[in-house]
C-alpha positions, 0 to 999 in steps of 0.5 A: 499500500501506498501513501496518497499526496494531492497538491493544488488541485483544481477542476472546473466544469464550464464556468463553474469551478468545483475545486479550488486548490485542495492539499491533502495527504493520506498517510500509508495504511490509514482511512480518510474520510472525505466529508461534506454537503452535496455539491462540495467537490467530494466525488469530483476529487475521488474522480480525479484520484482515481483517474476518471478525469484530468485535473486543470491543475495541480498534482496526484501522486500515489506514493511517489509516483505522480499519476496526474499533473506531472510532466506529460500525460497522466497515467490511465486508471487501469495503470494506477493501482488503485481499487474502486468500490462505487456506490451501487457496488458495481458488480458484474451481473453475469459473473458469480461472486468468485468471478466478480473478485477474481476479474482482475487476477492473474489466471492461475489465481482464479483457478486456483480459487485459494486468493478468493477464499481468502478475500471472502473471509477477510470481507467477512462472507461465508465461502459458500457465496462463492457460486452465488450470482449478485442478484442472489446477494443482499445489498450489504454482501454486494458491497462486501463482494465490491470491496473483495474485488477492489482488494483482489489485486492488492492496490496501492489505494482503495476508494470508496464512493458512498459505498453505504448510502443505499443501505438500511440503517442496521445493513449500513452499521453491520457492513460498515463494520466489517469494510473497516475490518476488512480494510484494517486486516489488509493494511489498506490505504483508503479514502472514503467519500461520505455525506454521513458525519457518524460514518466519518467520524466512526471509521476514519484516522483523519476527516477532510471537511470540504466546503465549496471546492476548498478543504476547510479542516483536515484532522483526526475525528475527536479534534474535528468534533471537539475543535471545528475550524469554524462554526459552519463546520461545527454545525456540520459535524455534529448537533450544536448549540450556538449562542450569542454571547458577551466574552468577559475574562474568559467567560461567556455570558449567554442565555444558559448564564455564565459558562468558561470557554476554551482558550483565550479569546478577546473580550466582547461580542461572540458566538459560543458553541457547546454539544447538546451532551454538555447540557444536563437537566435536574429537577428544579430545587431550592437553589438560588440563581439556578436556570429554569427551562421549559421541556419541549419536544422529547425524541426517544431513540432507545439509547438516548433522546434529544430533548427540546428546552426553551430558556427563560429569554425564549431561546430554544436549544437541545440537550442530548441525554441518556434514554433511561430518565427523561423529563415529560414535555410541559415539565420545568427542569433546571439547566446547568452546563458541563465543560466550556464552550468554544468561542467565536469572536464577532464583529460589533454590529455584524454578529459574524465570526471573525476568527477561530477560537484560539 
């Protein structure tokens, strides 16, 4: 397996720019998730790496080998040593499972069948499925076969283009886990395109967030969630409580009362970010100055729940709680904040963030 290095990559279709100078490095043996809203350039970036399209400028290197944007013509897709798993699997309907997996293998390996059996085991499928046709498999099984086919020739890099988007929730979770295990077992270097935040955060070693054709943040999942580059990234990678605040001496004074902030932002107007799980609810008590809120909708998910709250000044916020003990809609609860907030100072009179948190 090899690393992937993208430098200054640009691409436009007609007068519409799609990628605007993207720099990205994927270390050997790691999984990077490309995350962003529809139209941000994720799939275009993947296609340029795969060799299905040519960049307008910039380079793509797999290991030390420049495959696009270098001197002369780019390396054709079939010679890049890259495995590709499309959104719908893309299996050949006229071939069996074994035929699909062995499609890119030398003839003697196809006849022997050992490599095919090994790959079926790696992706968590029974060897008895080898003789079946794709239409006899579930959607999750088809995606695992597509991954096995991509891994069969031991590619330098594996690209996955939203491979779980067409699966139902339970099957998506199961298939996602199987794919992650298979990639780890083979030591594959991989790039996953997704618009699913949970998928990116749970699977990837690093997450690249794209917005309007630009790479706005590249970091590990925990840092991305806890220290987003800006409010747009913050609200995209998870639920957020964003409040107007006045910063004074490291404390944000906002609708939730005084809340400590990370870093050392300058005093003045700001918007502060909390995650819903930082809000703690309890029964009202004779506590001077406690903050009371009215419970609105309670959305129960089994393991946890989302609780809508209206604060005394009319501000609506959301808390994320354990599903075991929940308040009833219409009840009054006391609200406290666990931990600190991220502060994004704003220009006076505009309410727009002017910098990222320290």
